[in-house]
C-alpha positions in Angstrom: 75.0 111.6 145.0 71.8 113.6 145.4 71.8 117.3 146.5 68.1 118.2 146.4 67.9 121.7 148.0 70.8 124.2 148.1 72.1 126.3 151.1 69.6 125.0 153.6 70.0 122.6 156.6 71.7 119.3 155.9 71.0 115.7 156.2 73.8 113.3 155.2 74.0 109.4 154.9 77.4 108.2 156.1 78.8 105.2 157.9 77.3 103.8 161.0 73.7 103.0 161.9 72.6 105.7 164.4 69.9 108.3 164.2 70.8 111.7 165.6 67.9 113.5 167.0 67.4 117.1 168.3 65.0 118.3 170.9 62.0 120.2 169.6 61.1 123.6 170.8 57.5 124.3 171.7 55.5 127.1 170.2 52.2 128.9 170.6 51.8 130.2 167.1 50.1 128.4 164.2 52.1 126.2 161.9 52.0 127.9 158.5 54.1 128.4 155.5 54.5 132.1 156.3 56.8 131.0 159.2 59.6 130.9 156.5 59.9 127.1 157.0 63.1 126.1 155.3 64.9 122.8 154.9 67.8 121.5 153.1 69.5 118.1 152.8 72.2 116.3 151.0 72.7 112.7 150.5 75.8 110.5 149.8 75.0 106.8 149.9 75.2 103.9 147.5 72.1 102.3 149.0 68.8 102.3 147.2 66.4 103.6 149.8 62.7 103.2 148.9 60.0 105.3 150.4 56.4 106.2 149.9 55.5 108.7 147.2 54.8 111.8 149.2 56.2 114.4 146.8 52.8 115.5 145.6 51.6 116.4 149.1 54.8 118.3 149.9 54.8 120.0 146.5 51.5 121.6 147.2 52.0 122.3 151.0 55.5 123.5 151.6 57.9 126.1 150.1 61.6 125.7 150.4 63.3 129.1 150.9 66.6 129.3 148.9 68.6 132.2 147.6 65.6 133.5 145.5 64.6 137.0 146.3 61.6 136.0 148.5 59.5 133.1 149.6 56.0 132.5 148.6 52.9 131.3 150.6 51.5 128.1 149.1 48.2 126.6 150.3 47.3 123.0 149.8 44.0 121.9 148.3 44.6 118.4 149.6 45.6 119.3 153.2 43.8 122.6 154.0 44.3 122.3 157.7 48.1 122.1 157.6 48.6 125.8 157.0 46.3 126.9 159.8 46.7 124.3 162.5 47.1 125.6 166.2 49.7 124.1 168.5 49.7 124.4 172.2 50.9 121.1 173.8 54.6 120.4 174.2 55.9 117.6 172.0 59.3 116.1 172.3 58.8 114.1 169.2 62.4 113.5 168.1 63.6 112.8 171.7 61.8 109.5 171.6 62.7 106.9 169.0 59.4 105.2 169.7 57.7 108.0 167.9 59.6 107.4 164.8 57.8 104.6 162.8 60.0 102.0 161.3 63.1 103.7 162.6 65.0 100.5 163.1 63.8 99.2 159.7 65.1 102.4 158.1 68.5 101.9 159.8 68.7 98.5 158.3 67.9 99.7 154.9 70.1 102.7 154.8 73.1 101.1 156.7 74.3 104.6 157.3 74.3 107.4 159.9 71.7 110.0 159.4 72.3 113.6 160.6 69.4 115.9 160.2 68.3 119.3 161.0 65.0 120.8 160.5 64.7 124.4 161.7 62.3 127.2 161.5 63.5 130.8 161.3 61.2 133.6 162.2 61.7 136.8 160.2 63.4 139.2 162.5 61.6 142.3 161.5 59.9 144.8 163.8 56.3 143.9 164.6 56.7 140.3 163.4 54.2 138.3 165.3 56.0 135.0 164.5 59.2 136.3 166.0 57.5 137.6 169.1 55.7 134.3 169.7 59.0 132.4 169.2 60.8 134.6 171.8 57.9 134.1 174.2 58.0 130.4 173.7 61.7 130.3 174.4 61.3 132.2 177.6 58.4 129.9 178.7 60.3 126.7 178.3 63.8 127.9 178.6 66.7 128.0 176.2 68.6 125.5 178.2 66.7 122.7 176.5 67.9 123.9 173.1 71.6 124.3 174.4 71.7 121.0 176.2 74.6 119.0 175.0 73.9 115.5 173.9 76.6 112.8 174.2 78.0 111.5 170.9 78.6 108.0 170.1 82.2 106.9 169.5 83.3 107.5 165.9 80.7 110.0 165.0 80.8 113.6 164.2 78.3 116.4 164.6 77.7 118.0 161.3 75.1 120.4 162.6 76.1 123.9 163.7 75.4 124.7 167.3 73.4 127.6 166.3 70.9 125.4 164.3 67.8 124.7 166.4 64.8 122.8 165.7 61.5 124.7 166.3 58.5 122.5 166.2 55.1 123.8 167.6 53.3 122.5 170.6 50.2 120.8 169.6 46.8 120.3 171.1 45.6 116.9 171.8 43.0 117.0 169.1 45.7 117.8 166.5 48.6 115.9 168.0 48.5 113.1 165.4 48.7 115.7 162.6 51.5 117.5 164.3 53.4 114.3 164.6 52.7 113.6 160.9 54.3 116.7 159.6 57.9 116.0 160.7 57.5 112.5 159.5 56.3 113.8 156.2 59.4 115.8 155.8 61.5 112.9 157.1 60.0 110.7 154.3 60.8 113.4 151.8 64.4 113.1 152.8 64.2 109.4 152.1 62.4 110.0 148.9 65.3 112.0 147.6 68.2 110.1 149.1 69.3 109.1 145.7 68.3 110.6 142.3 68.2 107.3 140.6 65.3 106.3 142.6 63.3 109.2 141.3 64.5 108.6 137.7 63.8 104.9 137.8 60.4 105.4 139.2 59.3 107.7 136.4 61.2 105.8 133.7 63.4 108.7 132.8 66.4 108.9 130.6 69.5 110.7 131.9 72.8 111.9 130.5 75.9 113.9 131.5 76.0 112.6 135.1 72.2 113.1 135.5 72.4 116.8 134.6 70.2 116.0 131.6 66.9 114.3 132.3 64.1 113.3 129.8 60.8 111.9 131.1 57.8 110.9 129.0 56.0 108.9 131.7 52.2 109.6 131.5 51.9 109.0 135.2 53.9 112.2 136.0 51.4 115.0 137.0 53.8 117.3 138.8 57.4 118.4 138.2 59.5 115.9 140.2 61.3 117.6 143.2 63.9 114.9 143.6 66.2 115.4 140.7 69.7 116.8 140.8 69.8 120.5 141.8 72.6 120.8 139.2 70.2 120.0 136.4 70.9 121.7 133.1 68.3 120.1 130.8 64.8 118.9 131.7 62.3 117.4 129.4 58.9 116.4 130.7 57.4 115.8 127.3 54.0 114.2 126.8 53.2 113.8 130.5 50.1 114.8 132.5 51.4 117.9 134.2 48.5 120.3 134.6 50.1 123.4 136.2 53.3 125.0 137.1 53.5 126.1 140.7 55.8 128.6 142.4 58.0 125.8 143.7 57.9 123.5 140.7 61.3 124.5 139.4 62.6 126.5 142.3 65.4 124.0 143.3 66.8 123.8 139.7 68.6 127.0 139.5 71.1 126.0 136.8 68.6 125.0 134.1 69.4 126.0 130.6 66.8 124.1 128.6 63.2 123.2 129.7 60.8 121.3 127.5 57.2 121.0 128.9 55.5 120.5 125.6 52.5 118.3 124.9 51.1 118.4 128.5 47.9 119.7 130.0 49.3 122.8 131.6 46.5 125.4 132.0 48.0 127.6 134.7 51.4 129.0 135.6 51.9 130.7 138.9 53.4 134.2 138.8 57.2 134.2 139.2 57.4 130.5 138.7 60.7 131.0 136.7 62.1 133.5 139.1 65.0 131.2 140.1 66.1 130.3 136.6 68.2 133.3 135.5 70.2 131.1 133.3 67.4 129.5 131.3 67.9 129.9 127.6 65.1 127.8 126.0 61.5 127.3 127.3 59.1 125.1 125.3 55.5 125.2 126.4 53.9 124.1 123.1 50.6 122.1 122.9 49.3 122.9 126.3 46.1 124.6 127.5 47.3 128.0 128.4 44.7 130.7 128.0 46.2 133.6 129.7 49.6 135.1 130.5 50.4 138.0 132.8 53.3 140.4 133.4 55.0 138.1 136.1 54.7 134.8 134.2 58.1 135.1 132.8 59.7 137.2 135.6 63.4 136.3 136.1 64.1 134.9 132.6 66.6 137.6 131.7 68.6 135.2 129.4 65.8 133.5 127.7 66.4 133.4 123.9 63.7 130.9 122.7 60.1 130.7 123.8 57.5 128.4 122.3 53.9 128.9 123.1 52.6 127.1 120.0 49.3 125.2 120.1 47.8 126.7 123.2 44.5 128.6 123.7 45.8 132.2 124.0 43.3 134.8 122.8 45.2 138.0 123.4 48.6 139.2 124.2 48.7 142.2 126.7 51.3 144.9 126.5 53.2 143.7 129.5 53.4 140.0 128.8 57.0 139.9 127.6 58.5 142.9 129.5 61.1 140.7 131.2 62.4 139.0 128.1 64.9 141.5 126.8 67.1 138.9 125.2 64.4 136.9 123.4 65.3 136.0 119.8 62.7 133.5 118.8 59.0 133.6 119.8 56.3 131.2 118.5 52.7 132.1 119.1 51.3 130.1 116.2 48.3 127.8 116.4 46.5 129.8 119.1 43.3 131.8 119.1 44.8 135.2 119.0 42.5 138.0 117.8 44.3 140.9 119.5 48.0 141.8 120.1 48.8 144.9 122.2 50.5 147.7 120.3 53.4 147.6 122.8 53.5 143.8 123.3 56.8 143.4 121.4 58.4 146.7 122.6 60.8 145.0 125.0 61.9 142.4 122.4 64.6 144.5 120.7 66.6 141.4 119.7 63.7 139.4 118.3 64.6 137.8 115.0 61.9 135.1 114.5 58.2 135.6 115.1 55.5 133.0 114.4 51.9 134.3 114.3 50.4 131.8 111.8 47.1 129.9 112.4 45.4 132.5 114.6 42.3 134.7 114.2 43.9 138.0 113.4 41.5 140.2 111.3 44.3 142.5 110.3 48.1 142.6 110.2 49.2 143.9 113.6 51.2 146.6 112.1 51.7 148.8 115.2 53.0 145.8 117.2 55.3 144.8 114.4 56.7 148.2 114.2 58.3 147.7 117.6 60.6 144.9 116.2 62.2 146.5 113.1 65.1 144.1 113.0 62.9 141.1 112.5 64.3 138.6 110.0 61.6 135.9 109.8 57.8 136.5 110.1 54.9 134.1 109.7 51.4 135.5 109.3 49.7 132.7 107.4 46.2 131.2 108.0 44.7 134.3 109.6 41.6 136.2 108.7 43.0 139.3 107.0 42.4 139.4 103.2 44.5 142.3 102.1 48.2 143.3 102.5 48.9 147.0 102.3 52.3 148.5 101.8 52.3 150.2 105.2 51.5 146.9 107.1 55.1 145.7 106.6 56.8 149.0 106.0 59.0 149.0 109.2 60.4 145.6 108.5 63.1 146.5 106.1 65.5 143.7 107.3 62.9 140.9 106.8 64.4 138.0 104.8 61.6 135.4 105.1 57.8 136.0 104.9 55.2 133.3 105.2 51.6 134.3 104.2 50.4 130.8 103.5 46.7 130.2 104.0 45.8 133.9 104.1 42.8 134.6 101.8 44.6 137.0 99.5 42.7 136.3 96.3 42.6 140.0 95.4 44.6 141.4 98.3 48.1 141.7 96.8 48.9 145.0 95.2 51.8 146.5 93.4 53.2 148.0 96.6 52.4 145.2 99.0 56.1 144.2 99.3 57.7 147.5 98.4 59.6 147.9 101.6 61.0 144.3 101.6 64.1 144.9 99.6 66.1 142.2 101.4 63.4 139.4 101.2 64.9 136.1 100.2 62.0 133.6 100.8 58.3 134.2 100.2 55.5 131.7 100.8 52.1 132.3 99.1 50.6 128.8 99.5 46.9 128.4 99.7 46.2 132.1 99.1 43.5 131.6 96.5 45.5 133.3 93.8 44.1 133.0 90.2 47.3 134.2 88.7 50.9 134.7 89.6 51.1 138.2 91.2 53.9 139.3 88.7 53.5 143.0 89.5 53.7 142.6 93.3 56.7 140.3 93.0 58.5 142.6 90.7 60.0 144.7 93.5 61.6 141.6 95.1 64.8 141.6 93.0 66.6 139.6 95.7 64.1 136.9 96.0 65.6 133.4 95.9 62.8 131.0 97.0 59.2 131.3 96.0 56.4 128.9 97.0 53.0 129.1 95.2 51.4 125.8 96.1 47.7 125.0 96.0 46.5 128.1 94.3 44.0 128.5 91.5 46.3 129.1 88.5 45.0 127.9 85.1 48.1 128.7 83.1 51.7 129.7 83.7 52.3 132.4 81.1 55.6 133.5 79.6 58.1 135.4 81.7 55.8 135.6 84.7 58.8 136.2 87.0 60.9 138.3 84.7 62.1 140.7 87.5 63.1 138.0 89.8 66.3 137.1 88.1 68.0 135.7 91.3 65.3 133.1 91.8 66.8 129.7 92.7 63.9 127.7 94.0 60.3 127.6 92.8 57.6 125.3 93.9 54.1 125.0 92.3 52.4 121.9 93.7 48.8 120.9 94.1 47.1 123.5 91.9 43.9 121.8 90.8 43.1 124.1 87.8 46.6 124.3 86.2 46.4 122.9 82.7 49.4 124.2 80.8 52.5 126.3 80.8 54.6 128.3 78.3 57.9 127.2 77.0 59.1 130.8 78.1 57.7 130.7 81.6 61.2 130.6 83.2 63.1 132.3 80.3 64.4 135.1 82.6 65.2 132.9 85.6 68.5 131.4 84.5 69.7 130.8 88.1 67.0 128.4 88.9 68.5 125.3 90.7 65.4 123.5 92.0 62.1 123.4 90.2 59.1 121.5 91.5 55.9 121.4 89.5 54.1 118.4 90.8 50.7 117.0 91.7 48.8 119.2 89.3 46.0 116.8 88.1 45.1 118.7 85.0 48.6 119.6 83.7 48.9 117.5 80.6 51.6 119.2 78.5 55.0 120.8 79.0 56.3 122.4 75.8 59.7 121.5 74.4 62.5 123.7 75.6 60.8 124.8 78.8 63.8 123.9 81.0 66.4 123.4 78.3 68.3 126.7 79.0 68.4 126.3 82.8 71.9 125.2 83.0 72.2 125.6 86.8 69.3 123.3 87.6 70.1 120.3 89.8 66.6 119.2 90.8 63.5 118.8 88.6 60.3 117.3 89.9 57.4 116.8 87.5 55.8 113.8 89.3 52.0 113.1 89.7 50.9 115.5 86.9 48.7 114.4 84.0 51.5 114.0 81.4 50.8 111.2 78.8 53.9 112.1 76.8 57.0 114.1 77.2 59.3 115.4 74.6 63.0 114.7 74.8 64.1 118.3 74.4 62.0 119.6 77.3 65.3 119.6 79.3 68.9 118.4 79.0 68.2 115.3 81.1 71.8 114.2 81.4 72.9 117.5 83.0 70.3 117.3 85.8 71.4 115.0 88.7 67.9 114.5 90.1 64.7 114.5 88.1 61.4 112.8 88.9 58.6 111.7 86.5 56.7 109.0 88.4 52.9 108.9 88.9 52.2 110.3 85.4 49.8 108.4 83.1 52.4 107.8 80.3 51.5 106.1 77.0 54.3 103.8 76.4 55.0 104.1 72.7 57.7 105.4 70.5 57.2 109.0 71.7 58.9 108.1 75.0 61.3 105.5 73.8 64.1 108.0 74.6 62.9 107.9 78.2 63.2 104.1 78.3 66.8 104.4 77.3 67.3 107.3 79.8 66.0 105.1 82.7 68.7 102.6 81.9 71.3 105.2 82.7 69.4 106.5 85.8 68.1 103.3 87.3 67.7 104.7 90.8 64.8 106.9 89.8 61.3 106.1 91.2 59.4 103.7 88.8 57.7 105.3 85.8 54.7 103.2 85.0 52.9 102.6 81.7 49.2 103.2 81.7 48.6 102.5 78.0 48.6 100.4 75.9 46.7 97.7 77.7 49.3 95.1 77.3 51.8 97.3 79.2 49.5 98.8 81.8 51.0 98.9 85.2 54.4 97.8 84.1 57.5 99.8 84.9 58.8 101.5 81.8 62.4 100.5 82.8 61.5 96.8 82.7 60.0 96.8 79.2 61.9 95.9 76.1 62.9 98.5 73.6 60.7 96.7 71.0 57.7 97.1 73.3 57.8 100.9 73.2 59.0 101.2 69.5 56.7 102.4 66.8 56.7 98.9 65.1 54.0 96.3 65.6 53.9 92.9 67.3 54.1 89.6 65.4 50.3 89.0 65.4 49.6 92.5 64.3 52.2 92.3 61.6 50.6 89.0 60.3 47.3 90.6 60.1 48.7 93.6 58.4 50.5 91.5 55.7 47.4 89.4 55.0 45.4 92.6 54.6 48.0 94.0 52.2 47.9 90.8 50.1 44.2 90.9 49.8 44.2 94.5 48.8 46.9 93.9 46.1 44.9 91.0 44.7 41.8 93.1 44.5 43.7 95.9 42.9 45.1 93.6 40.3 41.7 92.0 39.4 40.3 95.5 39.1 43.0 96.6 36.7 42.4 93.6 34.5 38.7 94.2 34.4 39.2 97.8 33.6 41.6 97.0 30.7 39.2 94.5 29.4 36.4 96.9 29.4 38.4 99.7 27.7 39.6 97.4 24.8 36.4 95.5 24.3 35.8 96.8 20.7 39.2 95.9 19.1 38.9 92.4 20.6 35.4 92.0 19.1 36.5 93.3 15.8 39.4 90.9 15.7 37.1 88.1 16.5 34.7 88.8 13.6 37.2 89.4 10.7 36.5 87.8 7.1 38.3 84.5 6.3 41.3 84.6 3.9 43.3 82.1 1.6 46.5 80.6 2.8 49.8 80.3 0.8 48.5 77.2 -0.9 45.4 78.9 -1.9 43.5 77.0 0.6 40.6 78.2 2.4 41.5 78.6 6.0 38.5 79.8 7.7 35.3 78.8 9.4 31.8 79.7 8.4 29.0 79.8 10.7 25.8 80.3 8.9 26.2 83.3 6.6 29.3 84.6 8.3 32.8 83.2 7.6 36.1 83.9 9.2 39.6 82.9 8.0 43.2 83.2 9.1 45.4 85.4 7.0 48.4 83.5 5.8 51.6 85.1 4.7 52.4 85.1 0.9 55.8 83.8 -0.2 58.3 86.5 -1.0 58.5 85.7 -4.8 54.7 86.1 -5.3 54.0 88.8 -7.8 53.6 92.1 -6.3 50.9 93.2 -8.6 48.8 90.5 -7.3 49.4 91.8 -3.9 48.5 95.4 -4.8 45.0 96.5 -4.6 43.2 97.2 -7.9 40.3 99.4 -8.3 37.6 97.5 -10.0 36.6 98.6 -13.6 33.0 99.6 -13.8 30.9 97.5 -16.3 29.8 100.5 -18.2 33.3 101.3 -19.1 33.9 98.0 -20.7 
């Protein structure tokens, strides 16, 4: 069942095949939207009724007056003459079935009885020209035509109250065709909305909870469909071609709680477009082309808690922009072109907890505007143009728990008191801030800090105890620092509560000293991947006590220095592959798939054979050298032995050899009984003594 417009006149599809028609009253006044033209219909049929797509024309031409505070005048760019057409000739259009094109065809398609009422109510206020002209018209043509009873067919009921009258203007001959076209246009709108499934199927929408949740991503949609269920709770028109929100775009959907119009081409929002959505809680307008907001843009959204204007073209926020959003808790203004925020722009937002101002063009921290939201819990100011952060900039935000300054050029802009008022800060992001060293002094006042992100800065070294005052730190991330080369074994000596450490993608970090993480007994996640580590000592950490650790994408040299890692990978086989870079025979091979012998300090068979051969050659050379040295040192005794005089043997035989004048002999042993005196040496007696 489709109920497209609430508390207006009714059209219903039931049994039978008749068309009930009412006489039309003549008029002398122009047909315009200011006549408070109102219409309502409800449908209950199982038939699929097709009709031309005329929602676009009606959307820009008419306004349906419901229970919202006041109606609005809407002009049409496509049909400029409709709102100013003069009528002077009587037309009894609905009295003649011949004037209704394809009436019989419609009866066959619908197979139901249609009861309709289209009426115009002049505002009964003193001096109202429309009311005066209507009264004059009634007097001219008589009220008896409006009160004339019409016979009813058997088995039918009249669902139209007797006080409801159809007031359609008289038309001049030159505009008669157009005057006839207008009722038919509204009649076709009734057909267009006879069943919500037709609209949903046409735009390829997804539905849920009895069509109270609708999601459409059809790029052919360029206006908010007007033929959905008026009891709609959630509407998502994501990635369509909607270019504007008009006053009547959402006027029939008064029960909406969640609206997503992100990723469209919306560049304009009529004032009071959300006046009839008092229950709306979330409004997403991200990634559109909005360049300006005014005081009445969000009028009526008294219960809105989430507003996303991310990725638009806003350049400034006036003081009165959010004056109707007293219950807003989350506001996203990131990725705009903001260079100015009014000092009182956030004053109505007393309940605001999350504020996103990153990726704008702010030259300074909007301290005055931020002072209006002292209970702010999360603030993002990254990627703006300010280069310094003073203590007074964030002084009123004593309840802040999360601060994101990523992308702000704070190379020399952090001072000792920059965070002095943020006693409750739990999370701090300083990514891409151009820092050359960890700001130990500025961070020292954050004794409750739990998460710190220092990615993509210009650190060269991580010195000892750089975070000695942040003893509650649980998460630290240092990723993508192009100049980081080394770190101390005492870098995290004071941070014994660390649970998650990520030091990755630092292309110059080549060494991590032994014991760096060994005493972090609470650690459950260690990521050292994609550094320049060629080796890693076993006692860097207690690896068996860390459930998740990552070492992949390092240029490891697979030798005996990481043989322990090969064994560890057998235990933790689910880790990402650690590849060998050297030696050449193991290059590109996963360390876990190598043999223990491949990464041991021993050598391969071929190398061992060469080494043995070399050792044998060396030993032989040494032996030969020793022999030669001995021969050289004992050359005189050997020569003397060779040139000794010959001697007699035991038989008194000459046993020697003579060569020229030189003789040599072999000494023979004398028998034991040979006289000793003969063996004794005797001094010769000189001849003179004889």
